[in-house]
PDBQT receptor file of N, H, CA, C and O in Angstrom, charges set to zero:
ATOM      1  N   MET A   1     109.395  67.195 131.370  1.00  0.00    +0.000 N 
ATOM      2  CA  MET A   1     109.774  67.949 130.196  1.00  0.00    +0.000 C 
ATOM      3  C   MET A   1     110.612  69.140 130.652  1.00  0.00    +0.000 C 
ATOM      4  O   MET A   1     110.151  69.967 131.440  1.00  0.00    +0.000 OA
ATOM      5  N   ILE A   2     111.817  69.221 130.162  1.00  0.00    +0.000 N 
ATOM      6  H   ILE A   2     112.191  68.550 129.522  1.00  0.00    +0.000 HD
ATOM      7  CA  ILE A   2     112.726  70.290 130.545  1.00  0.00    +0.000 C 
ATOM      8  C   ILE A   2     112.759  71.386 129.489  1.00  0.00    +0.000 C 
ATOM      9  O   ILE A   2     112.705  72.572 129.811  1.00  0.00    +0.000 OA
ATOM     10  N   TYR A   3     112.850  70.977 128.216  1.00  0.00    +0.000 N 
ATOM     11  H   TYR A   3     112.895  70.012 127.954  1.00  0.00    +0.000 HD
ATOM     12  CA  TYR A   3     112.942  71.963 127.150  1.00  0.00    +0.000 C 
ATOM     13  C   TYR A   3     111.933  71.639 126.075  1.00  0.00    +0.000 C 
ATOM     14  O   TYR A   3     111.832  70.475 125.687  1.00  0.00    +0.000 OA
ATOM     15  N   PRO A   4     111.215  72.553 125.595  1.00  0.00    +0.000 N 
ATOM     16  CA  PRO A   4     111.039  73.940 126.034  1.00  0.00    +0.000 C 
ATOM     17  C   PRO A   4     110.159  74.001 127.285  1.00  0.00    +0.000 C 
ATOM     18  O   PRO A   4     109.381  73.089 127.562  1.00  0.00    +0.000 OA
ATOM     19  N   SER A   5     110.299  75.073 128.014  1.00  0.00    +0.000 N 
ATOM     20  H   SER A   5     110.931  75.815 127.789  1.00  0.00    +0.000 HD
ATOM     21  CA  SER A   5     109.560  75.178 129.273  1.00  0.00    +0.000 C 
ATOM     22  C   SER A   5     108.079  75.393 128.995  1.00  0.00    +0.000 C 
ATOM     23  O   SER A   5     107.701  75.989 127.987  1.00  0.00    +0.000 OA
ATOM     24  N   ILE A   6     107.258  74.903 129.896  1.00  0.00    +0.000 N 
ATOM     25  H   ILE A   6     107.565  74.418 130.715  1.00  0.00    +0.000 HD
ATOM     26  CA  ILE A   6     105.809  75.033 129.761  1.00  0.00    +0.000 C 
ATOM     27  C   ILE A   6     105.394  76.497 129.779  1.00  0.00    +0.000 C 
ATOM     28  O   ILE A   6     104.421  76.873 129.125  1.00  0.00    +0.000 OA
ATOM     29  N   ASP A   7     106.120  77.325 130.518  1.00  0.00    +0.000 N 
ATOM     30  H   ASP A   7     106.910  77.020 131.049  1.00  0.00    +0.000 HD
ATOM     31  CA  ASP A   7     105.797  78.754 130.573  1.00  0.00    +0.000 C 
ATOM     32  C   ASP A   7     105.982  79.417 129.212  1.00  0.00    +0.000 C 
ATOM     33  O   ASP A   7     105.160  80.234 128.798  1.00  0.00    +0.000 OA
ATOM     34  N   LYS A   8     107.053  79.067 128.525  1.00  0.00    +0.000 N 
ATOM     35  H   LYS A   8     107.721  78.403 128.861  1.00  0.00    +0.000 HD
ATOM     36  CA  LYS A   8     107.302  79.627 127.196  1.00  0.00    +0.000 C 
ATOM     37  C   LYS A   8     106.237  79.158 126.212  1.00  0.00    +0.000 C 
ATOM     38  O   LYS A   8     105.775  79.938 125.380  1.00  0.00    +0.000 OA
ATOM     39  N   LEU A   9     105.848  77.899 126.301  1.00  0.00    +0.000 N 
ATOM     40  H   LEU A   9     106.223  77.265 126.977  1.00  0.00    +0.000 HD
ATOM     41  CA  LEU A   9     104.834  77.353 125.403  1.00  0.00    +0.000 C 
ATOM     42  C   LEU A   9     103.460  77.969 125.645  1.00  0.00    +0.000 C 
ATOM     43  O   LEU A   9     102.705  78.196 124.700  1.00  0.00    +0.000 OA
ATOM     44  N   LEU A  10     103.136  78.239 126.907  1.00  0.00    +0.000 N 
ATOM     45  H   LEU A  10     103.750  78.054 127.675  1.00  0.00    +0.000 HD
ATOM     46  CA  LEU A  10     101.833  78.817 127.211  1.00  0.00    +0.000 C 
ATOM     47  C   LEU A  10     101.742  80.290 126.822  1.00  0.00    +0.000 C 
ATOM     48  O   LEU A  10     100.649  80.856 126.815  1.00  0.00    +0.000 OA
ATOM     49  N   ASN A  11     102.870  80.918 126.501  1.00  0.00    +0.000 N 
ATOM     50  H   ASN A  11     103.758  80.457 126.507  1.00  0.00    +0.000 HD
ATOM     51  CA  ASN A  11     102.830  82.271 125.946  1.00  0.00    +0.000 C 
ATOM     52  C   ASN A  11     102.381  82.240 124.484  1.00  0.00    +0.000 C 
ATOM     53  O   ASN A  11     101.885  83.238 123.962  1.00  0.00    +0.000 OA
ATOM     54  N   VAL A  12     102.557  81.104 123.835  1.00  0.00    +0.000 N 
ATOM     55  H   VAL A  12     102.960  80.293 124.260  1.00  0.00    +0.000 HD
ATOM     56  CA  VAL A  12     102.181  80.950 122.429  1.00  0.00    +0.000 C 
ATOM     57  C   VAL A  12     100.757  80.421 122.304  1.00  0.00    +0.000 C 
ATOM     58  O   VAL A  12      99.999  80.860 121.439  1.00  0.00    +0.000 OA
ATOM     59  N   VAL A  13     100.398  79.478 123.170  1.00  0.00    +0.000 N 
ATOM     60  H   VAL A  13     101.014  79.122 123.873  1.00  0.00    +0.000 HD
ATOM     61  CA  VAL A  13      99.100  78.807 123.120  1.00  0.00    +0.000 C 
ATOM     62  C   VAL A  13      98.313  79.180 124.369  1.00  0.00    +0.000 C 
ATOM     63  O   VAL A  13      98.888  79.348 125.444  1.00  0.00    +0.000 OA
ATOM     64  N   ASN A  14      97.001  79.307 124.227  1.00  0.00    +0.000 N 
ATOM     65  H   ASN A  14      96.534  79.170 123.353  1.00  0.00    +0.000 HD
ATOM     66  CA  ASN A  14      96.173  79.773 125.334  1.00  0.00    +0.000 C 
ATOM     67  C   ASN A  14      96.040  78.796 126.499  1.00  0.00    +0.000 C 
ATOM     68  O   ASN A  14      96.005  79.222 127.654  1.00  0.00    +0.000 OA
ATOM     69  N   SER A  15      95.966  77.509 126.223  1.00  0.00    +0.000 N 
ATOM     70  H   SER A  15      95.995  77.163 125.285  1.00  0.00    +0.000 HD
ATOM     71  CA  SER A  15      95.769  76.556 127.314  1.00  0.00    +0.000 C 
ATOM     72  C   SER A  15      96.639  75.322 127.113  1.00  0.00    +0.000 C 
ATOM     73  O   SER A  15      97.065  75.020 125.998  1.00  0.00    +0.000 OA
ATOM     74  N   LYS A  16      96.892  74.624 128.195  1.00  0.00    +0.000 N 
ATOM     75  H   LYS A  16      96.545  74.869 129.101  1.00  0.00    +0.000 HD
ATOM     76  CA  LYS A  16      97.730  73.435 128.106  1.00  0.00    +0.000 C 
ATOM     77  C   LYS A  16      97.025  72.311 127.350  1.00  0.00    +0.000 C 
ATOM     78  O   LYS A  16      97.686  71.467 126.744  1.00  0.00    +0.000 OA
ATOM     79  N   TYR A  17      95.691  72.290 127.378  1.00  0.00    +0.000 N 
ATOM     80  H   TYR A  17      95.154  72.975 127.870  1.00  0.00    +0.000 HD
ATOM     81  CA  TYR A  17      94.948  71.274 126.642  1.00  0.00    +0.000 C 
ATOM     82  C   TYR A  17      95.079  71.489 125.137  1.00  0.00    +0.000 C 
ATOM     83  O   TYR A  17      95.240  70.540 124.370  1.00  0.00    +0.000 OA
ATOM     84  N   GLU A  18      95.006  72.736 124.737  1.00  0.00    +0.000 N 
ATOM     85  H   GLU A  18      94.874  73.507 125.360  1.00  0.00    +0.000 HD
ATOM     86  CA  GLU A  18      95.190  73.074 123.334  1.00  0.00    +0.000 C 
ATOM     87  C   GLU A  18      96.629  72.785 122.899  1.00  0.00    +0.000 C 
ATOM     88  O   GLU A  18      96.860  72.336 121.776  1.00  0.00    +0.000 OA
ATOM     89  N   LEU A  19      97.571  73.035 123.766  1.00  0.00    +0.000 N 
ATOM     90  H   LEU A  19      97.383  73.399 124.678  1.00  0.00    +0.000 HD
ATOM     91  CA  LEU A  19      98.970  72.750 123.482  1.00  0.00    +0.000 C 
ATOM     92  C   LEU A  19      99.172  71.262 123.206  1.00  0.00    +0.000 C 
ATOM     93  O   LEU A  19      99.874  70.896 122.264  1.00  0.00    +0.000 OA
ATOM     94  N   VAL A  20      98.568  70.417 124.011  1.00  0.00    +0.000 N 
ATOM     95  H   VAL A  20      97.998  70.715 124.776  1.00  0.00    +0.000 HD
ATOM     96  CA  VAL A  20      98.676  68.967 123.821  1.00  0.00    +0.000 C 
ATOM     97  C   VAL A  20      98.079  68.570 122.481  1.00  0.00    +0.000 C 
ATOM     98  O   VAL A  20      98.654  67.755 121.759  1.00  0.00    +0.000 OA
ATOM     99  N   HIS A  21      96.934  69.139 122.148  1.00  0.00    +0.000 N 
ATOM    100  H   HIS A  21      96.468  69.801 122.734  1.00  0.00    +0.000 HD
ATOM    101  CA  HIS A  21      96.271  68.819 120.885  1.00  0.00    +0.000 C 
ATOM    102  C   HIS A  21      97.132  69.219 119.687  1.00  0.00    +0.000 C 
ATOM    103  O   HIS A  21      97.305  68.431 118.758  1.00  0.00    +0.000 OA
ATOM    104  N   ILE A  22      97.665  70.423 119.704  1.00  0.00    +0.000 N 
ATOM    105  H   ILE A  22      97.524  71.064 120.459  1.00  0.00    +0.000 HD
ATOM    106  CA  ILE A  22      98.488  70.924 118.599  1.00  0.00    +0.000 C 
ATOM    107  C   ILE A  22      99.774  70.112 118.476  1.00  0.00    +0.000 C 
ATOM    108  O   ILE A  22     100.169  69.736 117.372  1.00  0.00    +0.000 OA
ATOM    109  N   ALA A  23     100.421  69.845 119.595  1.00  0.00    +0.000 N 
ATOM    110  H   ALA A  23     100.101  70.150 120.491  1.00  0.00    +0.000 HD
ATOM    111  CA  ALA A  23     101.677  69.087 119.564  1.00  0.00    +0.000 C 
ATOM    112  C   ALA A  23     101.449  67.659 119.072  1.00  0.00    +0.000 C 
ATOM    113  O   ALA A  23     102.272  67.124 118.329  1.00  0.00    +0.000 OA
ATOM    114  N   ALA A  24     100.353  67.043 119.474  1.00  0.00    +0.000 N 
ATOM    115  H   ALA A  24      99.685  67.477 120.078  1.00  0.00    +0.000 HD
ATOM    116  CA  ALA A  24     100.060  65.683 119.028  1.00  0.00    +0.000 C 
ATOM    117  C   ALA A  24      99.805  65.642 117.528  1.00  0.00    +0.000 C 
ATOM    118  O   ALA A  24     100.287  64.740 116.843  1.00  0.00    +0.000 OA
ATOM    119  N   ARG A  25      99.052  66.609 117.011  1.00  0.00    +0.000 N 
ATOM    120  H   ARG A  25      98.660  67.341 117.568  1.00  0.00    +0.000 HD
ATOM    121  CA  ARG A  25      98.783  66.653 115.572  1.00  0.00    +0.000 C 
ATOM    122  C   ARG A  25     100.068  66.875 114.784  1.00  0.00    +0.000 C 
ATOM    123  O   ARG A  25     100.287  66.234 113.756  1.00  0.00    +0.000 OA
ATOM    124  N   ARG A  26     100.914  67.781 115.263  1.00  0.00    +0.000 N 
ATOM    125  H   ARG A  26     100.736  68.301 116.098  1.00  0.00    +0.000 HD
ATOM    126  CA  ARG A  26     102.166  68.048 114.553  1.00  0.00    +0.000 C 
ATOM    127  C   ARG A  26     103.102  66.843 114.633  1.00  0.00    +0.000 C 
ATOM    128  O   ARG A  26     103.801  66.540 113.665  1.00  0.00    +0.000 OA
ATOM    129  N   SER A  27     103.123  66.162 115.762  1.00  0.00    +0.000 N 
ATOM    130  H   SER A  27     102.556  66.408 116.548  1.00  0.00    +0.000 HD
ATOM    131  CA  SER A  27     103.961  64.975 115.909  1.00  0.00    +0.000 C 
ATOM    132  C   SER A  27     103.540  63.889 114.927  1.00  0.00    +0.000 C 
ATOM    133  O   SER A  27     104.390  63.245 114.312  1.00  0.00    +0.000 OA
ATOM    134  N   LYS A  28     102.245  63.683 114.777  1.00  0.00    +0.000 N 
ATOM    135  H   LYS A  28     101.554  64.207 115.277  1.00  0.00    +0.000 HD
ATOM    136  CA  LYS A  28     101.742  62.701 113.817  1.00  0.00    +0.000 C 
ATOM    137  C   LYS A  28     102.085  63.112 112.392  1.00  0.00    +0.000 C 
ATOM    138  O   LYS A  28     102.387  62.266 111.551  1.00  0.00    +0.000 OA
ATOM    139  N   GLU A  29     102.037  64.411 112.124  1.00  0.00    +0.000 N 
ATOM    140  H   GLU A  29     101.792  65.099 112.807  1.00  0.00    +0.000 HD
ATOM    141  CA  GLU A  29     102.392  64.915 110.795  1.00  0.00    +0.000 C 
ATOM    142  C   GLU A  29     103.870  64.683 110.499  1.00  0.00    +0.000 C 
ATOM    143  O   GLU A  29     104.228  64.309 109.382  1.00  0.00    +0.000 OA
ATOM    144  N   ILE A  30     104.728  64.904 111.493  1.00  0.00    +0.000 N 
ATOM    145  H   ILE A  30     104.437  65.208 112.400  1.00  0.00    +0.000 HD
ATOM    146  CA  ILE A  30     106.164  64.656 111.320  1.00  0.00    +0.000 C 
ATOM    147  C   ILE A  30     106.399  63.174 111.035  1.00  0.00    +0.000 C 
ATOM    148  O   ILE A  30     107.200  62.824 110.169  1.00  0.00    +0.000 OA
ATOM    149  N   THR A  31     105.700  62.307 111.765  1.00  0.00    +0.000 N 
ATOM    150  H   THR A  31     105.050  62.591 112.469  1.00  0.00    +0.000 HD
ATOM    151  CA  THR A  31     105.846  60.870 111.567  1.00  0.00    +0.000 C 
ATOM    152  C   THR A  31     105.410  60.458 110.162  1.00  0.00    +0.000 C 
ATOM    153  O   THR A  31     106.065  59.637 109.519  1.00  0.00    +0.000 OA
ATOM    154  N   ALA A  32     104.309  61.027 109.693  1.00  0.00    +0.000 N 
ATOM    155  H   ALA A  32     103.778  61.694 110.215  1.00  0.00    +0.000 HD
ATOM    156  CA  ALA A  32     103.765  60.641 108.390  1.00  0.00    +0.000 C 
ATOM    157  C   ALA A  32     104.605  61.166 107.230  1.00  0.00    +0.000 C 
ATOM    158  O   ALA A  32     104.822  60.456 106.248  1.00  0.00    +0.000 OA
ATOM    159  N   THR A  33     105.081  62.412 107.339  1.00  0.00    +0.000 N 
ATOM    160  H   THR A  33     104.905  62.989 108.137  1.00  0.00    +0.000 HD
ATOM    161  CA  THR A  33     105.763  63.037 106.202  1.00  0.00    +0.000 C 
ATOM    162  C   THR A  33     107.270  63.107 106.358  1.00  0.00    +0.000 C 
ATOM    163  O   THR A  33     107.987  63.281 105.372  1.00  0.00    +0.000 OA
ATOM    164  N   ASN A  34     107.760  62.974 107.578  1.00  0.00    +0.000 N 
ATOM    165  H   ASN A  34     107.178  62.832 108.379  1.00  0.00    +0.000 HD
ATOM    166  CA  ASN A  34     109.185  63.118 107.881  1.00  0.00    +0.000 C 
ATOM    167  C   ASN A  34     109.719  64.500 107.494  1.00  0.00    +0.000 C 
ATOM    168  O   ASN A  34     110.897  64.648 107.167  1.00  0.00    +0.000 OA
ATOM    169  N   HIS A  35     108.846  65.508 107.536  1.00  0.00    +0.000 N 
ATOM    170  H   HIS A  35     107.890  65.388 107.802  1.00  0.00    +0.000 HD
ATOM    171  CA  HIS A  35     109.220  66.882 107.209  1.00  0.00    +0.000 C 
ATOM    172  C   HIS A  35     109.366  67.682 108.503  1.00  0.00    +0.000 C 
ATOM    173  O   HIS A  35     108.443  67.728 109.316  1.00  0.00    +0.000 OA
ATOM    174  N   LEU A  36     110.523  68.308 108.689  1.00  0.00    +0.000 N 
ATOM    175  H   LEU A  36     111.273  68.270 108.028  1.00  0.00    +0.000 HD
ATOM    176  CA  LEU A  36     110.790  69.121 109.868  1.00  0.00    +0.000 C 
ATOM    177  C   LEU A  36     110.868  70.586 109.471  1.00  0.00    +0.000 C 
ATOM    178  O   LEU A  36     111.314  70.909 108.370  1.00  0.00    +0.000 OA
ATOM    179  N   GLN A  37     110.442  71.471 110.355  1.00  0.00    +0.000 N 
ATOM    180  H   GLN A  37     110.080  71.209 111.249  1.00  0.00    +0.000 HD
ATOM    181  CA  GLN A  37     110.471  72.907 110.093  1.00  0.00    +0.000 C 
ATOM    182  C   GLN A  37     111.863  73.499 110.288  1.00  0.00    +0.000 C 
ATOM    183  O   GLN A  37     112.209  74.494 109.651  1.00  0.00    +0.000 OA
ATOM    184  N   LEU A  38     112.650  72.902 111.149  1.00  0.00    +0.000 N 
ATOM    185  H   LEU A  38     112.369  72.094 111.667  1.00  0.00    +0.000 HD
ATOM    186  CA  LEU A  38     113.999  73.375 111.447  1.00  0.00    +0.000 C 
ATOM    187  C   LEU A  38     115.007  72.339 110.954  1.00  0.00    +0.000 C 
ATOM    188  O   LEU A  38     114.634  71.188 110.731  1.00  0.00    +0.000 OA
ATOM    189  N   PRO A  39     116.268  72.716 110.780  1.00  0.00    +0.000 N 
ATOM    190  CA  PRO A  39     117.286  71.712 110.457  1.00  0.00    +0.000 C 
ATOM    191  C   PRO A  39     117.387  70.671 111.579  1.00  0.00    +0.000 C 
ATOM    192  O   PRO A  39     117.241  71.009 112.753  1.00  0.00    +0.000 OA
ATOM    193  N   ALA A  40     117.628  69.446 111.229  1.00  0.00    +0.000 N 
ATOM    194  H   ALA A  40     117.747  69.171 110.274  1.00  0.00    +0.000 HD
ATOM    195  CA  ALA A  40     117.617  68.341 112.202  1.00  0.00    +0.000 C 
ATOM    196  C   ALA A  40     118.600  68.548 113.352  1.00  0.00    +0.000 C 
ATOM    197  O   ALA A  40     118.340  68.096 114.467  1.00  0.00    +0.000 OA
ATOM    198  N   ASN A  41     119.727  69.225 113.101  1.00  0.00    +0.000 N 
ATOM    199  H   ASN A  41     119.937  69.592 112.195  1.00  0.00    +0.000 HD
ATOM    200  CA  ASN A  41     120.715  69.425 114.171  1.00  0.00    +0.000 C 
ATOM    201  C   ASN A  41     120.319  70.541 115.138  1.00  0.00    +0.000 C 
ATOM    202  O   ASN A  41     120.991  70.726 116.153  1.00  0.00    +0.000 OA
ATOM    203  N   LYS A  42     119.258  71.282 114.858  1.00  0.00    +0.000 N 
ATOM    204  H   LYS A  42     118.712  71.132 114.034  1.00  0.00    +0.000 HD
ATOM    205  CA  LYS A  42     118.797  72.357 115.748  1.00  0.00    +0.000 C 
ATOM    206  C   LYS A  42     117.907  71.847 116.880  1.00  0.00    +0.000 C 
ATOM    207  O   LYS A  42     117.703  72.549 117.870  1.00  0.00    +0.000 OA
ATOM    208  N   TYR A  43     117.380  70.639 116.741  1.00  0.00    +0.000 N 
ATOM    209  H   TYR A  43     117.545  70.069 115.936  1.00  0.00    +0.000 HD
ATOM    210  CA  TYR A  43     116.463  70.096 117.742  1.00  0.00    +0.000 C 
ATOM    211  C   TYR A  43     117.229  69.522 118.926  1.00  0.00    +0.000 C 
ATOM    212  O   TYR A  43     118.264  68.878 118.755  1.00  0.00    +0.000 OA
ATOM    213  N   VAL A  44     116.721  69.757 120.110  1.00  0.00    +0.000 N 
ATOM    214  H   VAL A  44     115.880  70.281 120.249  1.00  0.00    +0.000 HD
ATOM    215  CA  VAL A  44     117.269  69.173 121.326  1.00  0.00    +0.000 C 
ATOM    216  C   VAL A  44     116.708  67.762 121.499  1.00  0.00    +0.000 C 
ATOM    217  O   VAL A  44     117.427  66.842 121.887  1.00  0.00    +0.000 OA
ATOM    218  N   SER A  45     115.433  67.606 121.211  1.00  0.00    +0.000 N 
ATOM    219  H   SER A  45     114.849  68.354 120.897  1.00  0.00    +0.000 HD
ATOM    220  CA  SER A  45     114.748  66.335 121.392  1.00  0.00    +0.000 C 
ATOM    221  C   SER A  45     114.952  65.410 120.201  1.00  0.00    +0.000 C 
ATOM    222  O   SER A  45     115.071  65.861 119.061  1.00  0.00    +0.000 OA
ATOM    223  N   LYS A  46     114.990  64.134 120.475  1.00  0.00    +0.000 N 
ATOM    224  H   LYS A  46     114.893  63.767 121.400  1.00  0.00    +0.000 HD
ATOM    225  CA  LYS A  46     115.102  63.124 119.429  1.00  0.00    +0.000 C 
ATOM    226  C   LYS A  46     113.727  62.606 118.998  1.00  0.00    +0.000 C 
ATOM    227  O   LYS A  46     113.582  62.067 117.901  1.00  0.00    +0.000 OA
ATOM    228  N   LYS A  47     112.716  62.770 119.864  1.00  0.00    +0.000 N 
ATOM    229  H   LYS A  47     112.833  63.208 120.755  1.00  0.00    +0.000 HD
ATOM    230  CA  LYS A  47     111.383  62.256 119.583  1.00  0.00    +0.000 C 
ATOM    231  C   LYS A  47     110.535  63.327 118.902  1.00  0.00    +0.000 C 
ATOM    232  O   LYS A  47     110.738  64.526 119.093  1.00  0.00    +0.000 OA
ATOM    233  N   ASN A  48     109.583  62.859 118.105  1.00  0.00    +0.000 N 
ATOM    234  H   ASN A  48     109.418  61.885 117.950  1.00  0.00    +0.000 HD
ATOM    235  CA  ASN A  48     108.760  63.780 117.334  1.00  0.00    +0.000 C 
ATOM    236  C   ASN A  48     107.884  64.685 118.194  1.00  0.00    +0.000 C 
ATOM    237  O   ASN A  48     107.655  65.838 117.829  1.00  0.00    +0.000 OA
ATOM    238  N   ILE A  49     107.395  64.196 119.315  1.00  0.00    +0.000 N 
ATOM    239  H   ILE A  49     107.582  63.259 119.612  1.00  0.00    +0.000 HD
ATOM    240  CA  ILE A  49     106.557  65.032 120.177  1.00  0.00    +0.000 C 
ATOM    241  C   ILE A  49     107.379  66.183 120.757  1.00  0.00    +0.000 C 
ATOM    242  O   ILE A  49     106.888  67.308 120.854  1.00  0.00    +0.000 OA
ATOM    243  N   GLY A  50     108.604  65.912 121.133  1.00  0.00    +0.000 N 
ATOM    244  H   GLY A  50     109.003  64.999 121.054  1.00  0.00    +0.000 HD
ATOM    245  CA  GLY A  50     109.486  66.966 121.626  1.00  0.00    +0.000 C 
ATOM    246  C   GLY A  50     109.849  67.948 120.532  1.00  0.00    +0.000 C 
ATOM    247  O   GLY A  50     109.938  69.151 120.775  1.00  0.00    +0.000 OA
ATOM    248  N   ARG A  51     110.059  67.444 119.331  1.00  0.00    +0.000 N 
ATOM    249  H   ARG A  51     109.988  66.467 119.133  1.00  0.00    +0.000 HD
ATOM    250  CA  ARG A  51     110.358  68.312 118.193  1.00  0.00    +0.000 C 
ATOM    251  C   ARG A  51     109.169  69.205 117.876  1.00  0.00    +0.000 C 
ATOM    252  O   ARG A  51     109.347  70.376 117.541  1.00  0.00    +0.000 OA
ATOM    253  N   ALA A  52     107.961  68.667 117.978  1.00  0.00    +0.000 N 
ATOM    254  H   ALA A  52     107.817  67.715 118.250  1.00  0.00    +0.000 HD
ATOM    255  CA  ALA A  52     106.760  69.468 117.740  1.00  0.00    +0.000 C 
ATOM    256  C   ALA A  52     106.655  70.593 118.771  1.00  0.00    +0.000 C 
ATOM    257  O   ALA A  52     106.307  71.722 118.426  1.00  0.00    +0.000 OA
ATOM    258  N   LEU A  53     106.952  70.288 120.019  1.00  0.00    +0.000 N 
ATOM    259  H   LEU A  53     107.234  69.371 120.299  1.00  0.00    +0.000 HD
ATOM    260  CA  LEU A  53     106.920  71.319 121.061  1.00  0.00    +0.000 C 
ATOM    261  C   LEU A  53     107.995  72.380 120.823  1.00  0.00    +0.000 C 
ATOM    262  O   LEU A  53     107.764  73.564 121.067  1.00  0.00    +0.000 OA
ATOM    263  N   GLU A  54     109.152  71.964 120.354  1.00  0.00    +0.000 N 
ATOM    264  H   GLU A  54     109.340  71.002 120.156  1.00  0.00    +0.000 HD
ATOM    265  CA  GLU A  54     110.210  72.924 120.044  1.00  0.00    +0.000 C 
ATOM    266  C   GLU A  54     109.802  73.836 118.888  1.00  0.00    +0.000 C 
ATOM    267  O   GLU A  54     110.107  75.028 118.903  1.00  0.00    +0.000 OA
ATOM    268  N   GLU A  55     109.119  73.286 117.896  1.00  0.00    +0.000 N 
ATOM    269  H   GLU A  55     108.871  72.317 117.884  1.00  0.00    +0.000 HD
ATOM    270  CA  GLU A  55     108.647  74.099 116.778  1.00  0.00    +0.000 C 
ATOM    271  C   GLU A  55     107.622  75.118 117.245  1.00  0.00    +0.000 C 
ATOM    272  O   GLU A  55     107.625  76.258 116.780  1.00  0.00    +0.000 OA
ATOM    273  N   ILE A  56     106.751  74.725 118.151  1.00  0.00    +0.000 N 
ATOM    274  H   ILE A  56     106.749  73.799 118.529  1.00  0.00    +0.000 HD
ATOM    275  CA  ILE A  56     105.761  75.657 118.693  1.00  0.00    +0.000 C 
ATOM    276  C   ILE A  56     106.469  76.765 119.461  1.00  0.00    +0.000 C 
ATOM    277  O   ILE A  56     106.121  77.936 119.312  1.00  0.00    +0.000 OA
ATOM    278  N   ALA A  57     107.456  76.413 120.281  1.00  0.00    +0.000 N 
ATOM    279  H   ALA A  57     107.738  75.461 120.402  1.00  0.00    +0.000 HD
ATOM    280  CA  ALA A  57     108.187  77.412 121.070  1.00  0.00    +0.000 C 
ATOM    281  C   ALA A  57     108.968  78.369 120.179  1.00  0.00    +0.000 C 
ATOM    282  O   ALA A  57     109.068  79.556 120.491  1.00  0.00    +0.000 OA
ATOM    283  N   GLU A  58     109.524  77.873 119.074  1.00  0.00    +0.000 N 
ATOM    284  H   GLU A  58     109.443  76.909 118.821  1.00  0.00    +0.000 HD
ATOM    285  CA  GLU A  58     110.306  78.712 118.157  1.00  0.00    +0.000 C 
ATOM    286  C   GLU A  58     109.424  79.622 117.307  1.00  0.00    +0.000 C 
ATOM    287  O   GLU A  58     109.906  80.594 116.725  1.00  0.00    +0.000 OA
ATOM    288  N   GLY A  59     108.145  79.310 117.238  1.00  0.00    +0.000 N 
ATOM    289  H   GLY A  59     107.753  78.520 117.711  1.00  0.00    +0.000 HD
ATOM    290  CA  GLY A  59     107.236  80.128 116.448  1.00  0.00    +0.000 C 
ATOM    291  C   GLY A  59     107.107  79.684 115.007  1.00  0.00    +0.000 C 
ATOM    292  O   GLY A  59     106.515  80.399 114.198  1.00  0.00    +0.000 OA
ATOM    293  N   THR A  60     107.644  78.524 114.661  1.00  0.00    +0.000 N 
ATOM    294  H   THR A  60     108.125  77.944 115.317  1.00  0.00    +0.000 HD
ATOM    295  CA  THR A  60     107.499  78.035 113.286  1.00  0.00    +0.000 C 
ATOM    296  C   THR A  60     106.121  77.440 113.051  1.00  0.00    +0.000 C 
ATOM    297  O   THR A  60     105.686  77.301 111.908  1.00  0.00    +0.000 OA
ATOM    298  N   ILE A  61     105.433  77.088 114.131  1.00  0.00    +0.000 N 
ATOM    299  H   ILE A  61     105.786  77.201 115.060  1.00  0.00    +0.000 HD
ATOM    300  CA  ILE A  61     104.051  76.629 114.045  1.00  0.00    +0.000 C 
ATOM    301  C   ILE A  61     103.181  77.775 114.539  1.00  0.00    +0.000 C 
ATOM    302  O   ILE A  61     103.266  78.178 115.699  1.00  0.00    +0.000 OA
ATOM    303  N   LYS A  62     102.349  78.293 113.655  1.00  0.00    +0.000 N 
ATOM    304  H   LYS A  62     102.279  77.966 112.712  1.00  0.00    +0.000 HD
ATOM    305  CA  LYS A  62     101.457  79.399 114.002  1.00  0.00    +0.000 C 
ATOM    306  C   LYS A  62     100.110  78.835 114.434  1.00  0.00    +0.000 C 
ATOM    307  O   LYS A  62      99.551  77.953 113.780  1.00  0.00    +0.000 OA
ATOM    308  N   VAL A  63      99.599  79.357 115.544  1.00  0.00    +0.000 N 
ATOM    309  H   VAL A  63     100.052  80.073 116.075  1.00  0.00    +0.000 HD
ATOM    310  CA  VAL A  63      98.311  78.919 116.055  1.00  0.00    +0.000 C 
ATOM    311  C   VAL A  63      97.273  79.938 115.610  1.00  0.00    +0.000 C 
ATOM    312  O   VAL A  63      97.363  81.120 115.944  1.00  0.00    +0.000 OA
ATOM    313  N   LYS A  64      96.284  79.467 114.850  1.00  0.00    +0.000 N 
ATOM    314  H   LYS A  64      96.211  78.507 114.578  1.00  0.00    +0.000 HD
ATOM    315  CA  LYS A  64      95.207  80.335 114.378  1.00  0.00    +0.000 C 
ATOM    316  C   LYS A  64      93.947  80.032 115.183  1.00  0.00    +0.000 C 
ATOM    317  O   LYS A  64      93.599  78.872 115.408  1.00  0.00    +0.000 OA
ATOM    318  N   TYR A  65      93.288  81.069 115.600  1.00  0.00    +0.000 N 
ATOM    319  H   TYR A  65      93.570  82.011 115.417  1.00  0.00    +0.000 HD
ATOM    320  CA  TYR A  65      92.037  80.930 116.326  1.00  0.00    +0.000 C 
ATOM    321  C   TYR A  65      90.892  81.351 115.422  1.00  0.00    +0.000 C 
ATOM    322  O   TYR A  65      91.098  82.117 114.481  1.00  0.00    +0.000 OA
ATOM    323  N   ASN A  66      89.698  80.864 115.693  1.00  0.00    +0.000 N 
ATOM    324  H   ASN A  66      89.531  80.242 116.458  1.00  0.00    +0.000 HD
ATOM    325  CA  ASN A  66      88.545  81.154 114.848  1.00  0.00    +0.000 C 
ATOM    326  C   ASN A  66      88.200  82.632 114.801  1.00  0.00    +0.000 C 
ATOM    327  O   ASN A  66      87.694  83.108 113.785  1.00  0.00    +0.000 OA
ATOM    328  N   ASN A  67      88.456  83.364 115.862  1.00  0.00    +0.000 N 
ATOM    329  H   ASN A  67      88.866  82.977 116.687  1.00  0.00    +0.000 HD
ATOM    330  CA  ASN A  67      88.101  84.774 115.901  1.00  0.00    +0.000 C 
ATOM    331  C   ASN A  67      89.179  85.677 115.317  1.00  0.00    +0.000 C 
ATOM    332  O   ASN A  67      89.034  86.899 115.361  1.00  0.00    +0.000 OA
ATOM    333  N   GLU A  68      90.247  85.122 114.777  1.00  0.00    +0.000 N 
ATOM    334  H   GLU A  68      90.365  84.130 114.741  1.00  0.00    +0.000 HD
ATOM    335  CA  GLU A  68      91.326  85.930 114.178  1.00  0.00    +0.000 C 
ATOM    336  C   GLU A  68      91.189  85.982 112.682  1.00  0.00    +0.000 C 
ATOM    337  O   GLU A  68      92.003  86.614 112.009  1.00  0.00    +0.000 OA
TER     338      GLU A  68
């Protein structure tokens, strides 16, 4: 994975395991609804999992924790 970098993603999410979980859920949501947070030409990746990671890196996907 080249873009977005894992370092940038881990600044948004606490752990890489949680990152995988969030990205997988968002990827399945994109597949089911075909709804994207950004315009289609803004994505570098063609696959939904890459698009989900890009949305997390851009901050369009907010991560809520139970203690917040």
